[in-house]
N, C-alpha and C positions, 0 to 999 in steps of 0.2 A: 394798439389793438383795434380790431374792427369786428363788431358783431354782425352776423349774417342771419337773415330769416329767409328760408326757402319757401316761396309761395307757389301753391298749386291748388287744384280743386279739392285736394285731400286735407287742406288746412282750413278750419272753420274761420269765418270772417271775424267773429268776436275774439277768437284767440289772436288773430293777426293784429287787430286794432289795439287790444290790450298790451300785447308785446311792444308795439310801436310806442304806445303811451308810456309804458314803464321805461323804455330806453330814453325817451325825452325827459322824463322826471329825473333820471339818474345821470343825464348828460353823457350817455353811452353812444359812441359813434356807431351808426347802424346803416346797413344797406339791405334792401329787400330784393332778392333775385328770384326770377321765375325758373322753376324746374319742370321738366317734361316727362316725369316718370310714367304718367298715364298713357303716353304715346308708345311706351315700350310694351310689346305683346307679352313678354315674360313677367311684367308687373301686372298688367291688366287681367291676365288669366287667373290671378289670385290664388296661387297654390301656397304651400307652407313656406316658401322662400321669398314671398313678396317683399318683405322688409329688406332683404339683401339687395334686391334690384332697386329699391327706392334709395337706399343709402349709397349704392354704387353710383347712381345718377347724381346724387347730391355731392358726393366727394369728388367725382370727376370734374364737375363744374367748379367746385371750390378750389381744387388744385390749380386750375387755370387762373382763377382769380388770385390765389396766393402768389403764384409766380409773377403775374402782371403787376402786383402791388409790392412785391419784394418783402412779404412776410416770411417769418422763419418756419411757422408751423400752423396747422389746423388743429383746433381743440374742440371736443364735443363733451356733452354732459353726462355720459354714462357714469354710474356710481356703483357702490359695492352691492347693493340690493339687486341690481340688474343682472348680476352674475348668476343668480339663482332662478332666472326665468328663461324662456325660449326667446332668444334675441338674434335672429339671423343677421340683422344690421351690424352687429359687432364684428362679424367676419368681414364685411365690406370695409369697415373702419380700419381693421388690421391690414387688409390688402392695400389700403391707401396710406398707411403709416400715420393715421390720425392719432394725436395724443389725447389722453384721458386723465386730466389732472385730479379730478374728484376721486376717480378710482385709485390712482397712485397714492393719494392721501388717505385711502381706506375709509372714505366718508360714506355713511349710509344716508338714505333719504331723510331719516329723522335728524341726523347730524346736520344735514344741509338746511333743513327747516329751522332748526335751533339757531344756527349761525345767521340765517337770513333774518330771523326775528330779532336777534341781538343787534343786528345792523340796522333795524328799523325799516326793513323792506316790506311794503304793503302786501307783496305776493307770497309771503312766507308760508301761508297755509292754503295756497291756491290748490284746488284738486288736481291730481295727475290727469293728463288727458293725452292719449295717443292719437294718431291721425285718424281722420274719418274713415279711411279704408279699413281700419282694424274692426270696424263695426259690421262689415259685410262678411257673411260666412264664407269660409274657404271653398273654392271651386265655383263660386258665383262671380262672374266677371265684374271687375270694378269699372263703373261707368260714371260719367259726370252726372247723369240723371240720378243714379242710386246714391251718390254722395250728397247731392242736393236734398234728396228726401230725408236722409239721416240728419243732415244739418238742420233742416226745418223742424224735424221732430225734437231734436235736442234744444233748439231755441225755444220751442213751445214748452218743454219741461222746465227750462230755466225761468221762463215767464210765469210759470205756476208756482215758483218759489223753491224748487228742488235744487240741491247743491251738488250732490255726488250721484252721477247716473250715467247710463249708456243706453243708446238705442241700437239694438242688434237687428240687422237686416237679414231675414231668412226667406226672401222671396215674397210670397203672399202673407207671411207671418212676420210680425214685429215682436221682438222679445225685449221688454223694457226692464232694465236693471236699475234699481234704486237702492241706495245705502240702507242698511237695516235700521240705522238711527232715524231715518225718515219714513220708515214703513207706516207709522201711524197716520201720516198724511196721505199715503198712497192707498191704503187698504180701507176704503169706504166707498159706498155706492156712488156718491156724487163725483168723486175723483175718477172712478172707473168710467163713468159716463163721459167725462171730459177726455180721458185717454182715448176712448172709443171714437169720439167725434173727431179728435185731432188726427189720429193715425189712419182712420178710414178715409178721411179727406185727402190724405197723402197717398192713397192707393193701396193700402194694405187691406186684405180681406179678413184677417184674424189678428186681434190685438191681445197680447199676453203680458202678464206681469211675472217676472222670474222670482219665485219664492226664496231662492238662495240669496237674492239681493245683489248689489253691485260687487264685482270683483274684476280686477285687471286681468286681461288675457284669457277671459273665459272661453273665447273661440278656440284656444289652443287645446282645450280639453278633449276635442273630438279628433285630434290628430293622432295617427298611429305612432307608436314608439319609435319606429325607424325614421319617421320624418323629424321627430324631435331630436334625434341623435345625428341626423345627416348634416354635413357641412357643404357649403357651396363654394365654388371657386378653386 
């Protein structure tokens, strides 16, 4: 087997370095390959099918790699919980005949975390984290500059000691999502002043804290029902 990490501006540097370190710890064969989804206009325009074009780019590249290395299949980590969310990337995986062993085993996220903990893997409780492009509101073009701003903002929140969060980019407005378990640390004047200083320095005019807290896929809430039901390809 060979593990592959797709590297591009939408992958946070701390996520990349931690994944490489984990592979080294476990003696997992690993290669990092560069993907160019940001150069595809259909990806950069950032409509509801952005994830399809990202995964299509990834699996097209990986299929060439699979053939050149004589591997039998490409596998990815979709699981049972992912079936209940809006995931256009799964259509791309199906188009490329990518196998999904965790899904076939009917494993949920909690099952996977439990198995990882039993195996003594340090990343068993690592927070879920989609790519940086998922932080940018639909319809706002994905650019290297916007991704860099989001990454710097999230690095700053991590440095403040927060564990589960998202920086949502809405143009002049930043919407900070922090897990409700960490609200007590976020909801005080001193921390509000730090948020304001950090994010205004990054170019935002208005700094907001989302009172619903962290939730995966919150950008999907604004999509029309027909977009959620639409299939690409």
